[in-house]
C-alpha positions as CSV (number, residue, x, y, z in Angstrom):
1,M,18.6,47.4,-16.7
2,S,19.5,45.7,-13.4
3,E,20.3,46.9,-10.6
4,Q,23.2,45.1,-10.0
5,K,24.7,45.1,-13.3
6,F,27.5,46.2,-15.0
7,F,27.8,44.4,-17.9
8,Q,25.2,42.8,-19.7
9,L,26.4,40.6,-22.6
10,A,23.4,39.2,-24.3
11,L,25.2,36.6,-27.0
12,T,23.3,36.7,-30.4
13,A,23.5,36.4,-33.5
14,A,27.2,35.7,-34.5
15,L,27.5,31.6,-33.6
16,I,26.4,29.2,-36.0
17,F,28.3,26.6,-36.3
18,S,27.5,23.5,-33.8
19,A,29.0,20.1,-32.4
20,T,27.5,16.9,-30.7
21,A,28.3,17.8,-27.1
22,V,29.7,15.8,-24.5
23,L,31.0,18.1,-21.7
24,A,29.1,20.8,-20.3
25,V,30.3,21.8,-16.3
26,D,31.3,25.5,-14.6
27,F,34.4,26.1,-15.2
28,A,35.3,28.3,-11.7
29,I,37.5,31.5,-12.4
30,D,40.2,32.1,-9.9
31,P,39.7,33.9,-7.4
32,N,42.8,34.1,-6.3
33,S,45.1,34.7,-8.9
34,P,46.2,38.3,-9.1
35,D,46.4,38.6,-12.3
36,N,42.5,38.0,-12.7
37,G,39.9,40.3,-13.3
38,L,38.9,43.5,-14.7
39,F,42.3,45.7,-15.5
40,D,41.5,48.4,-18.0
41,I,39.0,50.8,-19.7
42,Y,39.3,52.4,-22.9
43,S,37.2,55.6,-22.3
44,A,36.0,57.6,-25.5
45,T,34.8,60.3,-23.6
46,F,38.3,61.1,-21.8
47,D,40.4,59.3,-24.2
48,P,41.9,59.8,-27.7
49,P,39.9,58.2,-30.2
50,L,41.2,54.7,-31.7
51,N,43.6,55.0,-33.7
52,P,42.4,53.2,-36.9
53,G,43.0,50.0,-38.0
54,G,45.0,47.5,-36.1
55,D,41.9,46.0,-34.1
56,P,38.9,45.5,-37.3
57,F,37.0,44.0,-35.6
58,F,36.5,47.5,-32.8
59,G,37.4,49.5,-35.4
60,G,41.0,50.1,-34.0
61,T,42.9,50.3,-31.5
62,P,43.3,52.2,-27.9
63,P,45.9,54.8,-27.5
64,A,48.2,53.9,-24.9
65,T,47.7,56.6,-22.7
66,R,44.4,56.1,-20.3
67,E,42.4,58.6,-18.5
68,I,40.2,55.9,-16.5
69,T,42.5,53.5,-14.9
70,I,41.3,50.6,-12.8
71,T,43.4,48.8,-9.4
72,P,43.2,45.5,-10.6
73,A,41.1,43.4,-8.5
74,P,41.1,39.1,-8.6
75,T,37.2,38.0,-9.5
76,G,35.4,37.3,-6.3
77,A,32.8,35.2,-5.0
78,L,29.6,37.4,-4.8
79,A,26.2,37.7,-4.4
80,A,23.1,40.1,-5.5
81,A,23.3,43.1,-3.2
82,D,20.0,43.8,-0.9
83,T,19.6,47.4,-2.7
84,T,16.9,48.3,0.2
85,Q,19.8,48.6,2.3
86,C,22.8,49.9,0.3
87,I,20.9,53.1,-1.9
88,Q,23.5,55.6,-2.6
89,A,22.5,59.3,-3.3
90,F,23.8,61.3,-5.7
91,D,23.4,65.1,-6.2
92,P,25.2,66.7,-9.2
93,A,24.6,69.9,-7.9
94,N,26.7,69.2,-5.2
95,P,29.5,67.5,-6.3
96,G,30.8,65.4,-3.1
97,P,31.2,61.7,-1.1
98,P,27.7,59.7,-1.7
99,I,25.7,59.4,1.0
100,V,26.3,55.2,2.1
101,P,23.6,54.0,4.5
102,P,25.1,50.5,6.2
103,C,25.0,47.9,4.0
104,A,25.2,44.8,6.6
105,T,23.8,42.3,4.4
106,L,25.5,43.9,1.0
107,Y,25.9,39.8,0.0
108,P,24.3,37.3,1.9
109,T,25.3,34.5,-0.3
110,A,28.4,33.7,-1.9
111,T,27.9,32.8,-5.7
112,A,31.7,31.8,-7.3
113,S,32.6,33.8,-10.8
114,S,32.5,30.8,-13.3
115,L,31.7,30.2,-17.2
116,D,29.5,27.2,-18.3
117,L,31.3,25.7,-21.4
118,T,30.6,22.7,-23.5
119,L,33.2,20.9,-25.4
120,S,32.2,18.8,-28.2
121,A,33.5,14.9,-29.1
122,G,37.3,15.6,-29.6
123,N,37.3,18.9,-27.7
124,T,36.7,20.1,-31.6
125,Q,34.0,22.8,-30.3
126,L,33.4,25.1,-28.0
127,A,29.8,27.2,-27.1
128,I,28.8,29.1,-23.6
129,N,26.4,28.1,-22.3
130,G,26.1,30.9,-19.7
131,G,28.3,32.5,-16.9
132,N,28.6,35.5,-14.3
133,V,32.2,37.0,-13.4
134,F,32.5,39.2,-10.3
135,F,34.8,42.5,-10.4
136,P,34.8,43.3,-6.7
137,N,36.7,46.0,-4.7
138,L,37.6,48.0,-7.8
139,T,39.3,51.0,-7.2
140,I,38.4,53.6,-10.7
141,N,40.7,56.9,-11.0
142,I,39.5,59.5,-13.8
143,S,41.5,61.9,-15.7
144,G,44.0,61.6,-12.4
145,S,41.2,63.6,-10.1
146,T,38.4,61.9,-9.2
147,N,38.6,58.2,-7.1
148,V,35.3,55.9,-6.8
149,L,36.0,53.2,-4.6
150,A,33.0,50.7,-5.5
151,E,32.6,47.6,-3.7
152,G,31.7,44.6,-5.7
153,A,30.7,47.4,-8.8
154,S,31.2,45.2,-12.0
155,I,29.1,42.0,-13.1
156,V,29.7,40.1,-15.9
157,N,26.6,37.7,-16.7
158,L,27.0,35.8,-20.0
159,T,23.8,34.7,-21.8
160,A,23.6,30.6,-23.5
161,S,25.5,31.2,-27.0
162,P,23.3,29.5,-29.9
163,G,26.3,27.9,-31.6
164,T,29.4,26.7,-31.3
165,V,33.0,28.2,-32.6
166,P,35.7,25.8,-33.3
167,I,39.1,25.0,-31.2
168,N,42.4,25.3,-33.3
169,G,44.8,23.0,-32.9
170,S,46.8,25.2,-29.7
171,G,43.4,24.8,-27.8
172,V,42.4,28.1,-29.0
173,A,38.6,29.6,-29.3
174,V,37.8,33.1,-30.4
175,F,34.4,34.5,-29.7
176,E,33.7,37.5,-32.1
177,I,30.0,38.3,-31.1
178,D,28.0,41.6,-31.9
179,I,25.0,42.4,-30.1
180,A,21.8,43.3,-31.7
181,P,20.3,44.9,-30.0
182,S,22.9,46.7,-27.7
183,T,22.3,46.1,-24.0
184,A,22.7,48.9,-21.9
185,A,25.1,48.4,-19.1
186,D,26.2,51.9,-17.4
187,F,27.8,53.4,-14.3
188,A,24.6,54.6,-13.0
189,T,25.0,50.9,-11.2
190,F,28.0,52.7,-9.2
191,T,24.9,54.6,-7.6
192,E,24.2,51.2,-5.3
193,I,27.1,50.0,-4.3
194,V,29.9,52.6,-4.6
195,T,31.6,52.8,-1.2
196,G,33.8,56.2,-1.9
197,C,34.3,58.8,-4.6
198,T,36.5,62.0,-3.8
199,G,37.1,64.3,-6.9
200,P,35.3,66.6,-8.7
201,L,33.9,64.4,-11.5
202,C,31.6,62.8,-8.9
203,A,29.0,63.6,-10.2
204,L,29.6,62.6,-13.7
205,I,29.1,58.5,-12.0
206,P,25.4,58.7,-12.3
207,I,25.5,59.7,-16.1
208,L,28.3,57.6,-17.8
209,T,26.8,55.5,-20.1
210,L,28.6,51.9,-21.4
211,D,26.1,50.4,-23.9
212,M,27.6,47.0,-25.3
213,I,27.6,46.3,-28.8
214,R,29.9,44.1,-29.3
215,Y,33.1,41.8,-27.4
216,R,35.4,39.2,-28.1
217,L,36.1,36.2,-25.5
218,T,38.9,34.2,-26.2
219,I,39.4,30.8,-24.4
220,D,43.1,29.5,-24.0
221,W,43.2,25.3,-23.2
222,N,45.3,23.8,-21.5
223,P,46.4,20.2,-23.2
224,S,44.1,18.3,-21.3
225,F,41.1,20.5,-21.6
226,T,40.5,20.8,-17.8
227,S,41.7,24.7,-17.6
228,F,41.9,27.7,-19.4
229,T,43.3,31.3,-19.5
230,A,40.6,33.2,-21.2
231,D,41.0,37.2,-22.2
232,F,37.5,39.8,-22.4
233,I,37.2,42.6,-24.5
234,G,34.2,44.4,-24.4
235,Q,32.8,47.5,-26.4
236,T,30.5,50.0,-26.3
237,A,27.7,52.2,-28.4
238,N,30.5,55.1,-28.1
239,N,33.7,53.0,-28.6
240,S,34.9,52.1,-25.1
241,L,36.7,49.5,-24.4
242,V,36.6,47.5,-21.2
243,F,39.4,44.6,-20.6
244,A,39.6,41.7,-18.3
245,T,41.1,38.5,-17.6
246,L,38.8,34.9,-16.5
247,D,41.5,32.4,-15.8
248,S,39.8,28.9,-14.5
249,G,41.6,27.3,-11.4
250,I,43.7,24.2,-11.3
251,P,42.1,20.6,-10.1
252,D,43.4,19.9,-6.5
253,I,43.4,16.1,-5.7
254,T,43.0,14.8,-1.7
255,V,43.0,11.6,-0.7
256,T,44.3,9.7,2.0
257,D,48.1,8.2,1.1
258,S,47.4,4.9,3.5
259,V,45.0,2.3,4.2
260,D,46.1,0.2,7.5
261,F,43.8,-3.0,7.8
262,G,45.1,-4.0,10.8
263,D,44.5,-7.8,11.7
264,V,42.0,-9.2,9.6
265,I,41.3,-13.2,10.7
266,K,42.2,-15.2,7.9
267,D,39.1,-16.4,5.0
268,T,37.7,-13.7,6.1
269,T,37.1,-10.2,3.9
270,E,37.4,-6.2,5.0
271,E,36.7,-3.4,2.9
272,Q,37.1,0.0,3.1
273,T,36.2,3.0,1.1
274,I,38.2,5.7,-0.3
275,T,37.4,8.9,-0.9
276,V,38.6,11.4,-3.5
277,T,37.9,14.7,-3.1
278,N,38.5,17.6,-5.8
279,D,39.7,21.2,-3.7
280,G,40.5,23.0,-7.0
281,L,38.8,25.3,-8.9
282,T,38.2,22.8,-12.0
283,D,37.5,19.5,-13.0
284,L,39.2,17.0,-11.6
285,V,39.4,13.7,-14.3
286,I,41.0,10.7,-13.0
287,A,42.0,7.8,-15.1
288,Q,41.8,4.3,-14.0
289,I,43.0,3.8,-10.6
290,A,45.2,1.0,-10.2
291,Q,46.4,0.4,-13.8
292,A,50.1,1.4,-13.6
293,N,50.5,0.0,-10.1
294,P,47.7,-2.8,-9.8
295,L,47.0,-4.9,-6.7
296,A,47.8,-8.3,-6.1
297,P,46.2,-10.4,-3.9
298,P,44.6,-10.5,-1.0
299,F,43.6,-7.0,-2.0
300,D,41.7,-6.0,-4.8
301,I,39.5,-2.6,-5.2
302,L,35.8,-2.8,-5.4
303,T,32.9,-0.8,-6.9
304,D,34.7,2.3,-8.2
305,N,33.0,5.1,-8.8
306,C,36.0,7.5,-9.7
307,S,37.8,5.8,-12.6
308,A,37.7,7.5,-15.5
309,Q,35.4,10.1,-13.4
310,R,35.3,14.3,-13.8
311,V,35.4,15.0,-10.3
312,A,33.6,18.5,-10.3
313,P,35.0,21.5,-8.0
314,G,34.4,20.6,-4.2
315,A,32.7,16.7,-5.2
316,D,34.4,13.8,-4.3
317,C,34.0,9.9,-5.6
318,T,34.8,6.6,-4.1
319,F,36.1,3.5,-4.6
320,D,36.4,0.4,-2.0
321,V,39.5,-1.5,-0.9
322,Q,39.4,-5.2,0.2
323,F,41.6,-7.3,1.6
324,A,40.7,-10.8,1.7
325,P,43.3,-13.2,2.7
326,T,43.8,-16.5,2.7
327,T,47.0,-17.6,4.3
328,T,48.6,-16.4,7.5
329,G,51.4,-12.8,7.9
330,N,52.0,-9.9,6.9
331,F,51.1,-8.1,3.8
332,P,52.0,-4.7,2.2
333,D,51.0,-3.2,-1.1
334,S,50.4,-0.3,-3.1
335,F,48.5,0.8,-6.2
336,D,48.0,4.5,-7.5
337,I,45.7,7.1,-8.5
338,P,46.5,9.0,-11.6
339,S,44.3,12.3,-12.4
340,N,44.9,15.9,-14.3
341,D,46.1,17.7,-10.7
342,P,49.9,19.1,-12.1
343,D,51.2,18.7,-8.6
344,E,49.9,15.3,-7.7
345,S,49.4,12.6,-10.2
346,P,49.6,9.9,-9.7
347,V,49.2,9.7,-6.1
348,T,50.4,6.2,-4.4
349,I,48.4,4.7,-2.0
350,T,50.3,2.7,0.9
351,V,47.6,-0.5,1.6
352,S,49.1,-3.2,4.7
353,G,47.2,-5.7,6.8
354,T,47.5,-8.7,8.6
355,S,46.5,-12.5,8.8
356,G,45.9,-14.8,11.8
357,L,43.5,-17.4,12.9
358,G,41.6,-16.1,15.7
359,P,38.7,-17.3,17.5
360,L,36.6,-18.7,14.7
361,P,32.7,-19.4,14.3
362,E,31.3,-22.8,13.5
363,I,27.8,-23.4,12.5
364,T,26.1,-27.1,12.7
365,V,22.5,-27.6,11.7
366,T,19.8,-30.1,12.7
367,D,16.2,-30.4,11.9
368,S,13.2,-32.2,13.2
369,V,12.8,-35.4,10.8
370,P,15.5,-38.3,12.2
371,P,18.2,-38.1,11.3
372,E,18.3,-35.2,12.5
373,D,21.7,-33.9,11.2
374,D,21.5,-34.9,7.3
375,L,20.5,-31.6,6.1
376,N,17.7,-33.7,4.7
377,M,14.1,-32.5,5.5
378,P,11.2,-35.0,4.0
379,F,8.0,-33.7,4.4
380,G,6.1,-37.0,2.8
381,N,2.6,-36.7,1.7
382,V,0.7,-33.5,3.0
383,I,-3.0,-33.2,1.2
384,E,-3.4,-30.0,-1.2
385,T,-4.6,-26.7,0.2
386,M,-3.6,-28.1,3.8
387,S,0.0,-28.0,5.4
388,A,2.5,-29.9,7.6
389,D,5.6,-27.7,9.7
390,E,9.4,-29.2,10.9
391,T,12.0,-27.4,12.5
392,I,15.8,-26.2,11.8
393,T,17.7,-25.4,14.5
394,V,20.9,-23.6,14.1
395,T,23.9,-23.8,16.8
396,N,27.2,-22.0,17.1
397,I,29.8,-24.2,18.3
398,G,32.8,-22.4,17.5
399,T,35.2,-19.8,19.9
400,A,33.8,-16.5,18.4
401,N,30.3,-14.7,17.6
402,L,28.4,-16.4,14.4
403,V,26.8,-13.7,12.8
404,L,23.7,-15.2,10.4
405,D,22.6,-13.4,7.4
406,Q,18.8,-13.4,6.0
407,I,17.7,-17.4,5.6
408,T,15.9,-18.2,2.4
409,V,14.2,-20.6,0.8
410,A,15.6,-21.4,-2.6
411,D,15.3,-23.2,-5.8
412,P,12.3,-22.8,-6.4
413,P,10.5,-21.9,-2.6
414,G,7.1,-22.8,-4.2
415,P,4.9,-24.4,-1.3
416,F,7.9,-24.3,1.2
417,S,8.2,-21.2,3.6
418,V,10.3,-19.5,6.5
419,Q,7.9,-19.2,9.6
420,N,8.5,-18.4,13.1
421,D,12.4,-17.1,12.0
422,A,14.4,-16.1,15.3
423,C,17.5,-17.0,13.0
424,S,18.2,-14.6,10.5
425,M,20.2,-11.3,11.0
426,Q,20.8,-12.7,14.2
427,V,24.2,-13.5,16.2
428,L,24.8,-16.4,18.2
429,S,27.2,-16.2,21.2
430,P,29.7,-18.8,21.2
431,L,28.3,-20.1,24.8
432,P,25.0,-21.6,25.5
433,P,22.2,-20.8,26.2
434,D,22.9,-17.8,23.3
435,N,24.7,-20.0,21.0
436,T,21.1,-21.9,18.8
437,C,18.5,-20.6,17.9
438,T,15.0,-21.8,15.5
439,L,13.1,-21.5,12.7
440,T,9.8,-23.2,11.6
441,I,9.8,-24.6,7.4
442,R,6.6,-25.1,6.2
443,F,5.2,-27.1,3.7
444,A,1.9,-25.8,1.8
445,P,1.2,-27.7,-1.3
446,S,-1.4,-25.9,-3.6
447,A,-1.7,-28.4,-6.2
448,T,-0.7,-32.4,-5.9
449,G,2.5,-33.7,-7.0
450,M,6.4,-33.2,-5.6
451,F,7.8,-30.6,-4.9
452,S,11.4,-29.7,-3.5
453,G,14.1,-26.8,-2.7
454,S,16.6,-26.0,-0.3
455,V,17.0,-23.7,2.9
456,D,20.1,-21.7,2.1
457,I,21.6,-20.7,5.8
458,P,24.4,-17.9,5.3
459,S,26.7,-16.7,8.3
460,N,30.3,-15.6,8.5
461,D,31.6,-19.1,9.1
462,P,34.9,-19.0,7.3
463,N,34.7,-22.4,6.3
464,V,31.2,-22.9,5.7
465,A,29.7,-19.8,4.6
466,L,26.5,-21.1,2.9
467,V,24.3,-24.2,4.9
468,M,22.0,-25.7,2.6
469,V,18.6,-27.8,4.1
470,I,17.4,-29.9,1.2
471,V,13.4,-30.0,1.7
472,D,11.0,-32.3,-0.2
473,G,7.7,-33.2,-0.2
474,T,4.2,-34.2,-2.1
475,G,1.2,-32.3,-2.9
476,A,-1.7,-35.2,-2.1
477,P,-5.1,-34.8,-3.8
478,S,-7.5,-33.8,-1.4
479,P,-10.1,-36.4,-0.2
480,S,-13.2,-36.9,-2.4
481,P,-15.8,-39.2,-2.8
482,D,-17.1,-40.9,-6.2
483,I,-20.1,-42.5,-7.0
484,S,-21.2,-45.9,-8.6
485,V,-24.3,-47.0,-9.6
486,T,-24.8,-50.8,-10.8
487,D,-28.0,-53.1,-11.2
488,P,-28.6,-56.9,-11.8
489,V,-29.3,-56.6,-15.2
490,P,-26.2,-56.4,-17.6
491,P,-24.2,-54.4,-18.2
492,A,-24.1,-53.5,-14.7
493,D,-23.2,-49.5,-14.8
494,D,-24.9,-48.7,-17.9
495,L,-27.7,-46.2,-15.4
496,M,-30.0,-48.5,-16.6
497,I,-32.6,-51.3,-16.0
498,P,-34.9,-53.0,-19.0
499,F,-37.7,-54.9,-17.0
500,G,-38.5,-56.4,-20.3
501,N,-42.4,-58.0,-20.6
502,V,-44.9,-58.2,-17.5
503,T,-47.8,-59.0,-17.6
504,E,-50.7,-56.7,-16.4
505,A,-51.3,-56.2,-13.1
506,T,-47.9,-57.8,-12.0
507,A,-44.9,-55.9,-10.6
508,A,-42.0,-56.3,-11.3
509,D,-39.1,-55.4,-8.5
510,R,-35.0,-54.7,-9.0
511,A,-32.8,-53.3,-6.4
512,V,-30.2,-50.2,-8.0
513,T,-27.1,-50.9,-5.7
514,I,-24.8,-47.0,-4.8
515,T,-21.3,-47.7,-4.0
516,N,-18.1,-45.1,-2.8
517,E,-15.6,-45.8,-4.7
518,G,-13.5,-42.5,-3.4
519,N,-11.5,-41.5,0.1
520,G,-13.7,-39.3,0.5
521,N,-17.2,-39.4,2.4
522,L,-20.0,-39.7,-0.5
523,V,-23.3,-37.1,0.6
524,M,-26.4,-38.2,-0.8
525,G,-29.6,-36.2,-2.3
526,Q,-32.7,-37.1,-2.6
527,I,-33.4,-39.6,-4.6
528,A,-35.9,-39.0,-7.4
529,Q,-37.0,-35.6,-6.2
530,A,-36.1,-33.3,-9.6
531,D,-36.7,-35.9,-11.7
532,P,-39.5,-38.1,-9.8
533,L,-41.1,-41.7,-11.0
534,E,-44.4,-41.5,-12.8
535,N,-46.8,-43.9,-14.1
536,T,-45.6,-47.7,-13.9
537,F,-42.9,-46.9,-12.6
538,S,-42.0,-46.3,-8.5
539,I,-39.5,-46.6,-5.8
540,L,-40.8,-49.4,-3.5
541,S,-37.2,-48.6,-0.5
542,D,-34.9,-46.2,-0.5
543,N,-32.0,-46.5,1.7
544,C,-29.7,-44.3,0.1
545,S,-31.3,-40.4,-0.2
546,A,-30.1,-38.0,2.3
547,Q,-27.1,-40.5,3.7
548,I,-23.6,-40.3,4.1
549,I,-22.1,-43.2,2.6
550,A,-18.3,-44.1,3.3
551,P,-15.5,-44.7,1.7
552,A,-16.2,-48.3,0.0
553,D,-19.6,-48.7,1.8
554,S,-23.0,-49.2,-0.3
555,C,-27.1,-48.9,-0.2
556,A,-29.5,-49.8,-2.5
557,V,-32.3,-48.2,-3.9
558,E,-35.8,-51.1,-5.3
559,V,-37.7,-49.6,-8.1
560,R,-40.9,-51.5,-8.9
561,F,-42.9,-51.8,-12.5
562,L,-45.7,-52.6,-12.7
563,P,-47.9,-52.0,-15.9
564,T,-51.5,-51.2,-16.1
565,R,-52.0,-51.9,-19.7
566,V,-50.8,-53.6,-22.5
567,D,-47.8,-51.3,-23.2
568,G,-43.9,-49.9,-23.4
569,F,-43.1,-47.7,-20.5
570,T,-40.1,-45.8,-19.8
571,D,-38.9,-43.3,-17.4
572,S,-36.4,-42.1,-15.5
573,F,-35.1,-40.9,-12.3
574,D,-32.0,-38.7,-11.0
575,I,-29.1,-39.5,-7.8
576,P,-28.0,-36.3,-6.7
577,S,-24.3,-36.6,-4.3
578,N,-21.3,-34.4,-3.8
579,D,-19.2,-36.3,-6.2
580,P,-17.4,-33.3,-7.7
581,D,-17.3,-35.3,-11.3
582,E,-21.1,-36.8,-11.0
583,A,-23.1,-34.3,-9.0
584,S,-26.1,-36.0,-10.4
585,L,-27.1,-39.1,-12.2
586,T,-29.8,-39.6,-14.7
587,F,-31.1,-43.6,-14.3
588,S,-32.9,-44.8,-17.0
589,V,-35.8,-47.7,-16.5
590,T,-37.9,-49.6,-19.3
591,G,-40.9,-52.0,-19.8
592,S,-43.6,-52.8,-21.2
593,G,-46.8,-54.4,-20.3
594,V,-48.2,-57.5,-22.1
595,A,-52.1,-59.3,-21.7
596,V,-52.2,-62.4,-19.3
597,G,-51.2,-65.8,-21.3
598,T,-48.9,-63.9,-23.7
599,G,-46.1,-62.0,-21.9
600,T,-43.0,-63.3,-20.1
601,I,-43.6,-64.0,-16.6
602,N,-40.2,-63.6,-15.0
603,L,-40.2,-66.7,-12.4
604,T,-37.0,-65.9,-10.6
605,P,-37.1,-65.1,-7.8
606,D,-35.0,-61.8,-6.4
607,G,-34.5,-63.7,-3.3
608,A,-34.9,-66.8,-1.2
609,D,-38.6,-65.4,0.0
610,S,-39.6,-63.9,-3.1
611,G,-43.3,-64.6,-4.3
612,F,-45.4,-67.5,-4.4
613,F,-43.7,-70.8,-4.8
614,G,-40.5,-68.8,-5.5
615,S,-42.4,-67.2,-8.2
616,A,-41.9,-63.5,-8.7
617,L,-46.0,-62.8,-8.6
618,R,-47.0,-61.8,-5.4
619,P,-50.3,-63.3,-3.5
620,A,-52.5,-60.8,-5.0
621,T,-51.3,-61.0,-8.4
622,V,-51.4,-65.1,-8.1
623,L,-55.3,-64.8,-7.0
624,A,-56.3,-62.2,-9.7
625,L,-54.7,-64.5,-12.0
626,L,-56.8,-67.7,-11.1
627,G,-60.0,-65.7,-11.2
628,L,-59.2,-64.5,-14.9
629,M,-58.9,-68.4,-15.1
630,A,-61.4,-69.8,-13.6
631,A,-63.7,-67.1,-15.3
632,N,-62.7,-68.2,-19.1
633,L,-63.1,-71.9,-18.1
634,R,-66.6,-71.4,-17.5
635,R,-67.3,-69.8,-20.4
636,R,-65.5,-72.6,-22.4
637,K,-67.7,-75.3,-20.6
638,H,-70.5,-73.6,-21.5
639,S,-70.1,-73.5,-25.1
640,E,-69.8,-76.5,-25.1
641,G,-72.7,-77.6,-23.7
642,L,-74.9,-76.2,-26.0
643,I,-75.2,-77.8,-29.3
644,A,-77.5,-75.8,-31.9
645,S,-80.2,-78.7,-33.9
646,S,-80.9,-77.9,-37.4
647,D,-84.8,-77.3,-36.4
648,G,-84.2,-74.3,-34.2
649,T,-84.2,-76.0,-30.6
650,T,-81.8,-76.9,-28.5
651,R,-80.1,-80.0,-27.1
652,R,-77.3,-80.5,-24.8
C-alpha cells in the first residue's frame, strides 16, 4: 500500500474491445470548478445496508441518509507528500487531535489532475491510458461527532485499461470494471496527511479500510470531443461507495489580435510570426486559418504550423504572415482563426502596412576579364590539374545598404570554386570605400574538355535580386612526350632493320632515328641496357641514351651488323623513355652472313665519305678481300702450270 494513495484503482479483466487509436492525450481536470471533486461517501460500517435492486452493478442503491459527509472540494494540482517530514502519530487508546509536525515541503512539485484518454478513429471507442486525480483540503465528518481535516488526503491513480469501450451517439462512454485481485485503499493513509481531527472517532481513522473491488467511470463528451463531464463511483469490499466528479476544463485561445507591418519598401518582403497559445485546460483544436476570411495580396500566410492542429494545454503553435507590396500605398486586411474555444471562435486578426519607395540599394558586378561589365568570365585553356584565378568585384551604387547573401557557383560547380570571398553575408554601404568587395573564382579542371557554370550573387537589390556571372573554360591535356622511332629501311616505322645478306667479316651500318612528336620533353633511358645486342650486332654510336629530347627534336643511334661466319642472325635491343604510352620499345635487327663472292655486298654509301671508292666496305675489309683474291689466283696459276705425263713425269 503506497503511503500517498487513498484509492488505487487497478483496471483489469472487464475491457475486451479494441480500436485503432488516433488521439491519446491528457485531459486536465478543472481545478477551479466548485462542483468538481470528491463529494460523497456511503459507509457500510456507519450507514444502513444498500437498498436491494436499483443499481445491479453495485448490488443495490445506498440510502439517502449518510453517516459520513464530505465538504466538496475541487480537484487540485498536487505532488506526493514528503512523508519523512509529515508523519502523524495516532494513539487509539488516547483519542484526541493527531500529532502533526511541520510540513513545509508537503507538496514540493505541482502535479495537475488529469485523465489520459485515447479516442479511436471516428470517435467511436475510448480507452484509459492512466490518470492522477487529487482531492485536496477535504473536511470529513463521521456520525456528526468527529471532524477530520485532511490536506491532499484522497488520490485516485488510474492505470491503463486493457481495451476500449464504445462511445454512443450522445458521446457517452461507460467503464464498469471489476478489480481482481482487490486492491486495499484505507483511511490509514490519513495518518500521514491529516492536519486535524476532533471527536470520539479519531482513534478509528487508522483502522478504517476501503478495499476497492469495482468501479464505474462514465465519460460524457462534448460534440467536438475536446472536453467531457465524468462521474466516478468506486465500491469497496464491504460495499462502501465513494462518489466523485472528474470534469475536464475547456480550451482557451490567446493570440495577438492585430499585426502592423509599418512602412515597408515597395518590392521588398517582411514577415511577422503569430503565436497561438492554449491557456485552457483541454486541447485547443484549430481549424484551417484564413479559410472563411482569406488574406489578399500583398498579404499571405506562410509556414503554417497551426491549421488543423491540436494544441495541448499550456502549449502553443506559430505561423508567419507575409507583407510583400508591389505598389505604394496603404494596405488593410484581416483573417480568422477558427477553433473549439467556446468563447472566442473565430478570432479575427487585423493586418496592416504601408509601402513606399524609400532609399534603395543597387548592385553592380564587374570582373577581371574584359569587357568587365558583360557578366561573362571566360578562363580559356587551363592545363588539367592546374588552376587559374579571376576576380569579381561587387559594388553598391544605390542609396541604401546592400545586403549580400551567400555567393555560390552553380550549374554545376564542377571545377569552378569561390576563393577569398570578402562579399558573402556582408553589408555594403552606399558610400565609398565601404561600398565595394571582391572575391576570387578559381578554375581548376581535373579532366580535359569544356566546362561552364555560373556564379550566383544574391542580394536585397529590389530590382535584381540575383546576379549571375557566366563562367567557362577548357581543360587542356597536360604536356606529354610521344616517342617515334624510324630507320632507313622501308617501312620506316616498323621498329625493325633487315640488314639482308652481308659478306662474312664485312660490316654494314644503319642509323635509327628517335623523334619526340609530343608536347612535353622526352626523357631517354639507357638504350640496349635491359636487352643488349650480342654476337654480330652492336651499337656503333649513341646520341640518345640519358638525353632529354625537346618536342619536335630528334637523335640517332647507329647499329652495326658484322657477320663472323656464314649464318643467319636475329637480335633486338630496348629503347626506354618516359613516353606514358610506350615506356620501352623493342627494336629488332636481322641479317645473314654469306661467303665471299656469293653474297650481295651493299655498295650504297650511307654518306659522302662512307667507304673506299664510295663502297660500303671499310679499308680493312677491302685489304682482307684483296688478300683472299690473291691467294686464290696463285693457287689457280700453279694448278694450270703443272701437267702430268702418261709415263709418270711432269712437264711444263
